[in-house]
C-alpha positions as CSV (number, residue, x, y, z in Angstrom):
1,M,0.0,0.0,0.0
2,S,1.5,3.3,-1.0
3,P,1.7,6.3,1.3
4,N,-1.0,8.1,-0.7
5,E,-3.3,5.2,-0.3
6,Q,-2.7,5.0,3.4
7,I,-3.4,8.7,3.8
8,E,-6.7,8.3,1.8
9,Y,-7.5,5.2,3.9
10,F,-7.1,7.1,7.2
11,R,-9.1,10.0,5.8
12,S,-11.9,7.7,5.0
13,I,-11.8,6.2,8.5
14,G,-11.9,9.8,9.9
15,R,-14.9,10.6,7.8
16,L,-16.7,7.4,8.9
17,E,-15.9,8.2,12.5
18,A,-17.4,11.7,12.1
19,Q,-20.5,10.2,10.5
20,V,-20.8,7.7,13.4
21,A,-20.4,10.6,15.9
22,A,-23.1,12.6,14.1
23,L,-25.5,9.5,14.1
24,A,-24.9,9.0,17.8
25,A,-25.7,12.7,18.5
26,A,-28.9,12.4,16.4
27,M,-29.9,9.3,18.2
28,T,-29.4,11.0,21.6
29,E,-31.5,13.9,20.4
30,M,-34.2,11.6,19.1
31,K,-34.3,9.8,22.5
32,T,-34.7,13.1,24.3
33,K,-37.6,14.0,22.1
34,L,-39.2,10.6,22.5
35,D,-39.0,10.9,26.2
36,G,-40.7,14.3,26.0
37,I,-43.4,12.8,23.8
38,D,-43.9,9.9,26.3
39,A,-44.4,12.4,29.1
40,R,-47.0,14.4,27.1
41,L,-48.8,11.2,26.1
42,D,-49.0,10.2,29.8
43,T,-50.5,13.6,30.6
44,L,-53.0,13.3,27.8
45,D,-53.9,9.8,28.9
46,R,-54.6,11.0,32.4
47,L,-56.7,13.9,31.1
48,A,-58.7,11.6,28.8
49,N,-59.4,9.2,31.7
50,R,-60.6,12.1,33.8
51,W,-63.0,13.3,31.0
52,K,-64.3,9.7,30.6
53,G,-65.2,9.6,34.3
54,G,-66.8,13.0,34.1
55,F,-68.8,12.0,31.1
56,A,-70.1,8.9,32.8
57,V,-71.2,10.9,35.8
58,I,-73.0,13.5,33.7
59,L,-74.6,10.8,31.6
60,T,-75.9,9.0,34.8
61,L,-77.2,12.2,36.3
62,G,-79.0,13.1,33.0
63,T,-80.5,9.6,32.8
64,I,-81.8,9.8,36.4
65,T,-83.1,13.4,35.9
66,G,-84.9,12.3,32.7
67,F,-86.4,9.3,34.4
68,V,-87.7,11.4,37.3
69,L,-89.1,14.1,35.1
70,D,-90.8,11.6,32.8
71,N,-92.5,9.9,35.8
72,V,-93.5,13.3,37.3
73,L,-95.0,14.4,33.9
74,R,-96.8,11.2,33.5
75,W,-98.2,11.4,37.0
76,W,-99.2,15.1,36.5
77,T,-100.9,14.4,33.2
78,S,-102.8,11.4,34.5
79,K,-103.9,13.3,37.6
80,G,-105.3,16.1,35.5
81,S,-107.4,13.8,33.4
């Protein structure tokens, strides 16, 4: 192997090392962003569960209110006849 070939060989190795370092940095950045996304998803999941519980309570209260009003109106109309 000639000295010029050796120089080019080591330059190529240097370029590959730089690319590997850049890939490692990009992976670290991606991991940081994914951790942030996971935290936001956990927050959204808790919020969605809270809304689901609230919706169930409101639906139940509406059903009970509708049932009571329906029976009161039926009683009222049957009493008036």
